[in-house]
C-alpha positions in Angstrom: 97.4 -34.2 -13.7 98.7 -32.2 -10.8 101.3 -29.0 -11.0 103.7 -30.9 -9.4 103.5 -34.0 -11.9 104.2 -32.1 -14.7 107.1 -32.3 -17.0 109.8 -29.8 -16.6 109.4 -28.8 -20.3 105.8 -27.4 -19.5 107.2 -26.1 -15.9 109.8 -24.1 -18.3 107.5 -22.9 -20.9 105.0 -22.0 -17.8 107.9 -19.9 -16.0 109.0 -18.3 -19.2 105.5 -17.0 -19.8 105.2 -15.7 -16.2 108.8 -13.4 -16.7 107.5 -12.4 -20.0 104.3 -10.9 -18.8 106.8 -9.1 -16.2 109.3 -7.9 -18.1 107.4 -6.9 -21.6 105.5 -4.1 -20.0 109.1 -2.5 -19.1 110.0 -2.9 -23.1 106.4 -1.1 -23.8 106.3 1.9 -21.2 110.3 2.7 -22.0 109.2 2.2 -26.1 106.0 4.6 -25.6 108.1 7.5 -23.4 110.9 7.4 -26.2 108.2 7.8 -28.7 107.0 10.9 -26.5 110.3 12.0 -26.1 110.5 11.8 -30.3 107.3 13.3 -31.5 105.5 15.1 -28.7 108.7 17.0 -27.2 108.5 15.9 -23.6 111.5 15.3 -21.5 111.4 11.9 -20.3 114.8 11.2 -20.8 116.7 14.6 -20.6 117.6 14.7 -16.8 118.5 18.3 -16.9 116.1 20.5 -18.5 117.0 23.8 -16.5 120.6 24.5 -16.8 122.2 27.2 -15.2 118.6 29.2 -15.1 118.0 28.9 -18.6 115.4 26.6 -20.0 117.2 24.1 -22.8 116.0 22.8 -25.7 114.5 19.6 -24.8 113.4 17.8 -27.9 114.0 14.8 -27.7 116.0 12.7 -25.3 119.4 10.7 -24.6 119.2 7.1 -25.9 121.8 6.3 -23.3 118.8 6.7 -20.7 116.4 4.9 -22.7 118.9 2.3 -22.2 118.9 1.9 -18.9 115.1 1.3 -19.1 115.5 -1.3 -21.8 117.7 -3.2 -19.6 114.9 -3.9 -17.3 113.5 -6.1 -20.2 116.9 -7.3 -21.7 117.8 -8.8 -18.7 115.0 -11.4 -18.0 114.9 -11.7 -21.8 117.8 -13.9 -21.5 115.8 -16.1 -19.2 112.9 -16.0 -20.9 114.9 -17.5 -24.0 116.5 -20.3 -22.2 114.3 -21.6 -19.8 112.0 -23.4 -22.4 115.2 -25.0 -24.1 116.4 -26.1 -20.2 112.9 -27.7 -19.9 113.0 -29.1 -23.3 116.7 -30.6 -22.9 115.9 -32.1 -19.3 112.5 -34.1 -20.6 
């Protein structure tokens, strides 16, 4: 069977898996960066380390900045869940 003769359910699962391969690394990297902020005291999610010429205590970071990186996963995740369902319904 050629690629273009496959049912729409297979296409939906195939496209969802491609989108998952592109979206999950953003979730993994942002989670690792948040873990480094929490455990190692890095400042990935702290945009202003120096304020008025003094270095701030930068243990941890802002969860709001993590949410911006999480959005790179959260937005495609809706389509990752919906595409196989659309493919199954249309067959």
